C-alpha positions in Angstrom: 89.9 333.1 137.7 93.0 333.3 140.1 95.2 336.1 140.2 98.8 335.7 138.7 101.4 334.5 141.3 103.2 337.7 141.5 99.8 339.5 142.4 99.1 337.1 145.3 100.8 339.0 148.0 97.9 341.3 147.7 95.9 338.8 149.3 97.2 339.9 152.6 96.0 343.4 152.0 92.7 342.1 150.9 92.2 340.2 154.1 92.9 343.3 156.0 90.5 345.2 154.3 87.8 342.5 154.6 88.6 342.3 158.4 87.9 346.1 158.8 84.5 345.8 157.2 83.7 342.6 159.4 84.9 344.4 162.7 82.7 347.6 161.8 79.8 345.6 160.9 79.8 343.4 164.0 80.4 346.4 166.3 77.6 348.5 164.5 75.3 345.5 164.9 75.9 345.2 168.7 75.6 349.1 169.0 72.1 349.0 167.4 70.9 346.1 169.4 71.8 348.2 172.5 69.8 351.2 171.1 72.9 353.2 170.8 72.7 353.9 167.1 69.3 355.7 165.7 67.6 354.6 162.5 67.7 351.2 160.7 70.7 348.9 160.1 71.4 346.5 157.3 74.8 344.8 157.7 77.0 343.0 155.0 78.4 340.4 157.1 79.3 337.5 155.1 79.6 339.6 151.9 82.8 341.4 152.5 84.6 339.7 149.6 82.4 341.4 147.1 82.9 345.0 148.4 86.7 344.5 148.9 87.3 342.4 145.5 85.4 345.1 143.4 86.9 348.2 144.9 90.3 347.0 144.8 90.0 347.0 141.0 89.0 350.8 141.1 90.8 354.0 141.1 90.2 356.7 143.7 88.4 358.9 141.1 86.2 356.1 140.0 82.5 356.2 141.3 80.4 353.7 143.2 76.6 353.6 144.1 75.4 351.3 146.7 72.2 350.0 148.5 70.6 350.2 151.9 73.4 347.7 152.8 76.3 349.8 151.8 78.7 350.1 154.8 80.9 347.5 153.3 81.2 349.2 149.9 81.9 352.6 151.4 84.7 351.5 153.4 86.3 349.3 150.6 86.1 352.4 148.4 88.1 354.4 151.0 85.6 356.1 153.3 87.0 357.3 156.6 86.1 355.1 159.5 85.7 357.7 162.0 83.4 359.5 159.6 81.4 356.5 158.6 80.7 355.5 162.5 79.8 359.2 163.5 77.5 359.1 160.5 75.7 356.2 161.8 75.5 357.8 165.3 74.1 360.8 163.6 76.9 363.1 164.5 77.9 366.4 163.0 81.4 365.0 162.2 80.0 362.3 160.2 80.3 361.9 156.2 77.3 363.7 155.7 77.2 365.7 158.9 74.9 363.3 160.6 72.0 363.8 158.4 72.3 360.8 156.1 72.6 357.8 158.5 73.2 354.3 157.8 71.1 354.0 154.5 72.2 357.6 153.1 76.0 357.4 153.9 77.9 359.0 151.2 81.3 360.6 150.2 81.8 362.2 147.0 85.3 363.0 147.6 86.1 359.3 147.5 83.8 358.7 144.5 81.0 357.2 146.7 77.6 358.7 145.5 76.0 357.0 148.5 73.9 354.4 149.8 70.2 354.5 148.9 67.0 353.1 150.7 65.3 352.7 147.5 65.7 349.2 145.7 67.6 349.4 142.6 68.4 353.2 142.8 71.9 352.5 142.8 71.6 351.5 138.9 70.3 354.8 137.3 72.8 356.7 139.7 75.7 354.7 138.4 74.4 355.0 134.8 74.2 358.8 135.3 77.9 358.9 136.7 79.0 357.1 133.8 77.5 359.2 131.4 79.2 362.3 133.0 82.4 360.4 132.6 81.8 360.1 128.7 80.7 363.5 128.4 83.9 364.9 130.2 86.0 362.7 128.2 87.5 360.9 131.1 88.5 357.3 131.5 86.6 357.0 134.9 84.3 354.0 135.6 81.2 353.8 137.4 80.0 350.9 139.6 76.4 350.0 140.8 76.0 347.5 143.5 72.7 345.9 144.0 71.0 342.8 145.2 69.4 340.1 143.4 65.8 341.4 144.6 66.7 344.7 142.5 66.9 342.7 139.2 63.1 342.6 139.5 62.8 346.3 139.4 62.3 348.4 136.1 65.2 350.5 137.0 67.6 347.5 136.5 66.4 346.8 132.9 66.0 350.5 132.1 69.6 351.2 133.3 71.1 348.4 131.6 69.6 349.0 128.3 70.6 352.6 128.2 74.0 351.9 129.4 74.2 349.2 126.6 72.8 351.4 123.9 75.3 354.3 124.9 78.1 351.8 125.5 78.6 353.5 129.0 81.6 352.7 131.3 79.4 351.1 134.0 80.0 347.9 135.7 76.7 346.5 137.3 77.7 344.1 140.2 74.8 342.1 141.6 75.5 340.6 145.0 73.4 337.7 144.6 72.8 336.5 148.3 69.6 334.5 147.4 67.3 336.7 149.1 65.2 339.7 148.3 64.3 340.9 151.9 62.5 337.8 153.3 61.7 335.8 150.1 63.8 333.2 148.3 64.9 334.9 145.0 64.7 331.5 143.0 60.7 331.8 143.9 60.4 335.0 142.2 61.8 334.5 138.6 62.4 331.7 136.3 65.6 333.2 134.9 68.7 330.8 134.9 70.9 333.4 136.5 71.4 337.2 136.8 74.4 337.1 134.7 72.5 335.3 132.1 70.5 338.4 131.5 73.5 340.2 129.9 72.9 338.5 126.4 69.4 340.1 126.5 70.9 343.5 126.3 73.8 342.7 124.3 76.3 343.3 127.0 79.3 341.1 128.4 78.4 339.2 131.6 80.1 336.8 134.1 79.3 335.0 137.5 81.8 334.6 140.1 82.1 333.2 143.6 81.5 336.1 145.7 83.0 334.6 148.7 86.3 334.3 147.0 88.0 337.8 147.2 90.7 336.9 144.7 88.2 335.6 142.2 86.1 338.8 142.6 89.1 340.9 142.3 90.2 339.2 139.0 86.6 339.3 137.4 86.2 342.8 138.3 89.5 344.0 137.1 88.9 342.4 133.8 85.4 344.1 133.6 86.8 347.4 134.7 89.6 347.5 132.3 87.1 346.6 129.5 84.6 349.5 130.6 87.8 351.8 130.8 88.8 351.0 127.3 85.3 351.8 125.9 84.1 348.2 126.0 81.4 348.5 128.7 79.0 348.1 130.1 79.4 344.9 132.0 77.3 342.7 134.3 79.0 340.8 137.0 77.0 338.3 139.3 78.8 337.7 142.7 77.0 334.8 144.3 77.4 335.2 148.0 75.3 335.2 151.4 74.2 337.5 154.0 74.8 336.1 157.5 72.0 338.1 159.2 68.6 339.1 158.3 67.4 341.6 155.9 67.7 344.2 158.7 69.2 344.1 162.3 66.8 341.9 164.3 65.3 340.1 161.6 64.8 336.4 163.0 65.5 334.9 159.5 62.8 332.2 160.1 62.8 331.8 156.2 66.3 330.5 155.9 66.8 326.7 156.2 69.4 326.0 158.8 71.6 323.6 156.5 71.7 326.5 153.9 72.9 329.1 156.5 75.5 326.6 158.0 77.0 325.5 154.6 77.5 329.3 153.6 79.0 330.0 157.3 81.8 327.4 156.5 82.7 329.4 153.3 83.2 332.6 155.3 85.2 334.8 153.0 87.5 335.8 155.6 88.4 332.0 156.4 88.9 331.2 152.9 91.3 334.2 152.5 93.1 333.2 155.5 93.7 329.5 154.6 95.0 330.4 151.2 97.3 333.1 152.8 98.7 330.5 155.3 99.0 327.9 152.7 100.8 329.8 150.2 103.2 331.1 153.0 102.3 334.8 152.6 101.8 335.1 156.2 101.3 333.1 159.8 98.6 332.8 162.0 100.0 335.2 164.5 100.4 337.7 161.8 96.8 337.5 160.6 95.5 337.6 164.4 97.4 340.7 164.6 95.7 342.3 161.6 92.3 341.3 163.1 93.1 342.9 166.3 94.2 346.0 164.6 91.0 346.3 162.7 89.0 345.7 165.8 91.2 348.5 167.5 90.6 350.7 164.6 86.7 350.6 165.0 86.9 351.1 168.7 88.6 354.3 168.1 86.1 355.2 165.6 83.3 354.5 168.2 85.1 356.6 170.6 85.3 359.4 168.1 81.7 359.3 167.2 80.7 359.3 170.7 82.7 362.4 171.7 81.4 364.3 168.5 78.7 366.7 168.7 75.0 366.2 167.2 74.3 368.7 164.3 73.2 372.1 165.6 69.6 372.9 164.9 70.7 375.9 162.9 72.1 373.6 160.5 68.7 372.0 159.6 68.5 373.4 156.2 72.1 373.7 155.1 73.3 371.0 152.5 69.6 370.6 151.5 69.5 372.8 148.2 72.6 374.0 146.0 73.6 377.7 146.3 
């Protein structure tokens, strides 16, 4: 599904957003390997088009809940780059004051309910947010990002069923990258596809090329509009591929070389760049400048994080319990 011609000028902006995520994730990967960042890191390299395409269809006051692989979603929804990097460094200037780290990064001020280390936990959180929108009488929409491995969790089925019964304004976005941690997802289920499960719960569903940011945006916009008008929920399967392993340092011995090479050739940034140049929306030098700008932005975020203090010991129990 392509965008209308008058909307295609937005592709340059989408490219810039994907470039920022790419630069952020590449730098975070390097920093983690150098033991500069504590905890654990799961990058979304190769999946940038899903985060950017979906979040471009959302308003600032819409909600998202994401996964352990959530940096890209947070940045696409508008999370501050300095705050995101500082959070990964465990610094007090981080989005969660350095207490959440990579797998628990959040910013409710931007509608980001947070990443989550529990597989499938984003779904019930997003359903709860959608229920709050209904109860408050707002026209906000909630989005749950999750991987294909989470489809085998009970939380997936319970969440979609409840959302369907109450017709809640929630968009379920499955980033189908073919693997559940280290296991080929096709060996774990006989389902035809993730999107095919929509009919089992009586909700609309669709599949989209998750490496084509225009296609993702168009599909997300249609489903978000439907949710906002009371026709939700909606299940969107975005077929994509993670370049790196389940976690930073995973040797990926379980991936066929030919498969990985084929997906690398369909780099979402390269696809967008080719379309931009072919359509005369920007020239190569302009796109190169965008990439350099995003790399510089990430470098400044790193400098900010390094110069920031760690949380004070006295703050260990703050933000733990509500007043």
